[in-house]
N, C-alpha and C positions, 0 to 999 in steps of 0.2 A: 541520559548520560551526556556529558560534554567532554570535549578535548581540551585539557588545560594548556594554557600558554606558558611553556616551561622557560625558566630562567637559565641562560647559559653562563658558565663560569670558565674563563681561560685557565688552563692548568699547565701550560708549557713554559716558554721562556720567561713569562712574567713572574714565575716563581723565584727567579734570580734577579728580577728587576730590569731585564732587558726585553725589548720588543723585536720580533722578527721582521725583516723586510718582506714586502709583498711577494717577491719572487720566491723567497724561502718558504712562505706559507703555501704557495701553489705547488712547490716541489714535494713537500712532505704530504703523505697520505693523511686524510682526516680520520681521527679516532675519537668517537663519542664515548664518554665515560659516565656510567649510571650509578646512583647511590643505593644504599641499603635503607630500609625503614628505620627512622630515628636518627639518621646521620646526615650531616651536611656533606656535600661532595668533596670539598677541599681537604678537611682533615682525613677523610677516608682515602683519597686517591693521591694526595700530594707526595707521600713517601715513594710510591711506585712511579708517579709521573716524573720524578727526578731521573729515573732510569729509562724513560720512554721518550722524553722530549726531543732527543736528538734525531729520532726516527719518525715521529708523528707530530702533527699539529693536534694538540690535546684540548678538547672542549668537554667540560662536564655539564651536567644538568641537575637542577635541584628539584626534589619532590615538592609539591605544593606545601607551603607553610614550614619548610625545612630550610635551614641555612639562609641563603638570600632569596629563596623562592617566595613568590607572591602567594598570599592566602587566597584560597578559592572556597566557594560555598556549595557548589553543585557536585553531586556524585559523579564519579568516573570509574571506569574499569581499567584493568591492566592494558587491555587493547587500546584504550583511549590514551594512556600514557605513551604507548608505542607510537601512536599516530602523532602525538605531540613531539616526540623525539624526531620522527621523520620530517615534520614540518620545520623543526629547528635545523636539521641537517640540510634541508633544501635551502633555507636562508643562508646558511654558511657557505654552501657550494656556490650559490649565486654571487656572494661577496667575493669569493676566491676566483671567480671567473671560470669555474669548472662545474657547471650545472649537471653534467651527465656522468661525472666521475664517481665511481662507487666509494662508499665510506665503510670504515670498520666500526664495530661497537663492542664494548665490554661493560658488564654491569654486575652488581653484587646483590644477592637476595632478590628483593622485588625488582631491582634494576636488572638482574639476570633474567627474570621472568619476562620483563619488558623486551629484552633482547630476543627471546624466543618468539614472542608475539610479533616483533618487528620483522623477523625472518619470514614469518608466515604471510605478513601483510605486504611486504616490499622486498621480495627476493631479488628483484632486478636492480635494486639500489644498494643493497648491503653486500659487501665483499666477504666478510666473515664475522663471526660472533664469538666472544668469550663469555660463557655463562658461569658465574663464580658464586659458589655457596648458595645455590638456588635449587629450583626444581620445576618440573612441569605443573606440579601441584604442591604448594607449601602449606603444611599444617592442615587443620580441619576447620570447617566452616564455623562450628559452634565456638571454638576457641578464639577465632578472630573476632567474632561478634562480641564475645564476652570482654576481650581486651579493648575493643573499640569503645564499648559502653563505659568501662572503667576509666579510660583515659579522657574521654569526653566529659566525664563527671569530675574527676579528681586531678587531671593533668598528667603530663609526661613524666614528672619526677617519680611517679609510682612505678615506672619501668626501669629506673636506673640500676637498682641492685640486681634485679634479674638479668638485665642486659650485660652488666659487668661480668656476670658469671658465664653467660652464653657466648658473648662476642669474642672473648679472648681465651687462648690456651693457657694452661697453668704456667705461672711465672711471668707472663707478659706484662701484667699490671705493675709488677715490681721492677722489671727491666726497662719498660718504656712508659714511665708515668706521664710524660708530657703528651705523647700521642693518645694514650688512653683517656687522659683528662679532657683533651680537646673533643674527642668523639663523644664522651659521656655528657660534656657540656652542651654539645649540639643537640643531643637528645632532650636534655632539660629545656632547651630554648625552643624546641619545635612546637608549632601551634597544635593545641590539643584536638581541635576539630578536624584539621587536615590529617593529623596522625590517625585519627579514627576513620577518616575516609579511605586512607591507604589500607588500613586493616580490612575494611569492608570490601575493597576491591580485591584483595587477596582471598577473601572468603569465597568470592565468586569465580576465581581463576582456576581452571583445570584444563591444561593443554595436552594431557597424556595421550589422548586419542588422536592428536594431530601431529605428533612428533614425526611420523613417517612422511608427512607432507613437506617437511623442511628440507629444502635443497641447498641452503647456504651452509658452508662448512662451520662446524661448531666445536669449540674447545671448551671442555668442562674442567674447572678447578675446584677441588674440595679440600676441606680441612678435616683431619682425622678426629679432632676433638669437637667438631661441630654437631651439636644436638638439634639445632633448629632445622638445618638442611644437611643431614649426614651424607657421607660419601655414596651411599646406596641411591640417594635421590639424584645425585649428579650422574651416576652410572646408568640409571634408568634413562636419562636424557641422551647420554652418549650412545647407548644401545639402540635407542629409537630413531636417531638421526642417521641418514645415509653416510655423510662425510663427517667424521668426528674423531676427536682424540680426548683422552682424559688423564688427569694428573691428580694425585692426592698428596698433600703435604702433611707429614706426621705431626710436626710441632706447630700446629695452627688450629684455629677454630673457625669463626664465622666471618671475619673481616680480613681476608687475605691481603688485599693491597696495603693495609696498614701493618699487619703482623709479619708478613713475608714479602716486603715490597720488591726487593731485587729479584727473588725467585719468581714472583708473579709477573714482573715485567719481562723477565727472560722467556718465560713460557709463552706469554702473549706475543712478543716480538718474533719468536721462532715459528709460531703457528701462522701469524698474519703475514710475515715477510720471510718465508723459508729461504729465499735466495739473497737476502740482504747481506751485503759485504762480500759476496762471492761472485755472482754473475752480474751484479749491478743492474738487473732487470727491474722493470716496474712491478709493483705488487699486484697490478691488475693482470699480469701475464701468468697463466697456468697452462701446463702441458695437458693434453687430453688423450685418453686411451681410446683409440679409434674403434676398437672392437666392441667395447662396452659402453662408450659414451660417458664414462666416469671421468671427472676432472681430478687430476692429481697435482700435488705441489710441484712447482718448477724444480727441475733437477739442478745439482751443482754444475758449475762451468767445467766441462771436461778438459779444457786447456788452461786452467788456472795455473799461474806460476808455481813451480815446485816449492819455492821458499814460502809463498803465501799458504799453500796447502799444509806445509809443516807447521807454520805458525798457528793456523787455525786448529790443527790437530792437537798441538800442545795446549791450547786454551781449553779445548774440550777434555783432554786427558787430565788436566789439573782439576777441572770442575767435577769430573766423575770420580777420579781416584784420590784426590786431595793434593795440595801443594807439598805436603810432607812426604807423601809416597813418591811423587815425581822427583822432588829434590833429592831424595835418597837414591833413586835409580840413576839420576844424572850424575850424582857424586861418585857412583861406582862404575861409571862408564870408562872403559879403557880404549886404547887405540884399536884393540882387537874387537871389542863389542860395539863400538860406535856405529858401524854400518847397520847393525840390527836395531839399535835405538832409533836411528834415522828412519828405518823401514817402518817400524810400528807407529812412530809419530805421524808419518805421512800417510800410510795406507790404512792401518787399523783405525786411527783416530781422525786423520785428516780427510780420508776418502769415504769411510763407512759410517763412523759415529756422527758425522756432521750431516749425513743425508736426511732430507725432510720426510721421507716416507714412513718412518717409525719414530715414535717418541723414545726418549731415553729409558723410560720405565720398561717399555716392551723390549728394547734391546738388552736390558739387564736380564730379563726373564729368559730370553733366548740364550744369552751367554752362559748363564748359570746351568741351563739344561745341557749345553754343549760340554761344559767342564765336567759335569757328572757323567755324561755318556763316554767321554774319553779318559776319565780318571785323572784329570789335571788338577790335583787337589790344592796345590799352592795358589794357582790361578783362581780356583774356586773360592778359597778364603778371601783373596783380594776382591773378587767380584761380589761377594756377600756384602762387604763394606761399601762397594760402589753402588750396589743395588739400594742400600739404605739411603745413600746420598741422592739417588735418583728417584726417591719417593716410593720404593717398593716396601709395602708394609710387612710386618711379621707374619700375619695370616697368609699373605700372598706368597712369601718365601716358603712357608709350610706347604701350600698347595703346589708350588712349582716342584718341590722335591717329591711330594706324593705322586704327582703326574709322571715324574721321571721314573718312579718305581715300576710303573706299568710298562714304559717303553724303553727304559735303559737297564732295568733289572733291580730286584730288591736289594742285593748286596751293595750295589752302588748307591742306592738311596739311603741305606743304613749308614754308610760312611758319610754321606752328605749331611744327614741329620746330625750326626755326631760332631762333624767339623763346624757346621753352621751354629750349633748350640754353643760351641767354644768361642767362635768369633763374636756372636751376639752377646754372650756373657761379658767378653772383654770390652765391648762397646757400651755395656751397661743397659742394653735394650731388653734383656730378659732378667 
């Protein structure tokens, strides 16, 4: 096995034709972006990169024989790709004059598996990882070998129809023809032999027994329509890693950075830089629990200006509840109710919902349970909608209410099921 010399691709300011000054590059944390099998890194990551470039220096890497990647002849493993990524990161850090500064990593499918291997091999160099639409083990060995032999014999066009069905959620091809066409074109253009080598590497990759060794924080992102690496595959990773968070996007399949670029970028930035825009601290700084030795995300600035807390609270409130809901509430605000609106914007949304310790999906689950326990049914209806916006799936809402039946009472759960049914019917989700 050999370590491939991976081709880097700049994905930040160059997307708009501008080049950052050296001091700007040094100030921004380095984020390495990894591709999926059959994709060039630019069409996969460019939509999300547009939402990340102000916070990170973004460098993608190409799989051998994909996009701008050089063709290789020798076999490699996923662990070899991870080593190639680390060598690339080392060169970039030397160029930036920050050889000891940790870097971030995010990758899709095989690129996500590379991120897990990278965490195991170089935990002292990697700040955090986003493992997207991937798994500690992807597919079965026989299936990968069969695919490798087909493509090596007949070429990557044999994979276009199947990939179009698996890569995108229903309706995406019709809504985003340009993005989908670029991705499928990169598949057609991939070198058949190197595509086969990646398939063979995946056939040998199984990191399930080593997840507990990963000390690097890991964010998992899944698409509910992903049949190649379903949400259960990502949850297995999250459950096995000591420091993790997980998010599932309902209206997405296998290529989240292209399908849901803004949401993908938001989740990555929130996990990697939990204090960004609030305390202004370095992404390398994390507070530590002295009793357990566990590292926790840096906490919000306790003396942030009142106006900034409210502004950030309003931003989160709109993202969770929708602009329409917040505009309606604001339009009904009177001189008498204004202090209460200010209170909830600052304290509920600005102080609590912005904290990095829980993701929004978890906060929605907690909030729904509290509404059921206290019988606040109008708020319950509102937070059913919010939960859906935060990525809580229909089966998960069902489980939340069933759990509440045990601890909050069967009559309360009965009412919750009835009201949730009505709200989800109105949303068109049932």
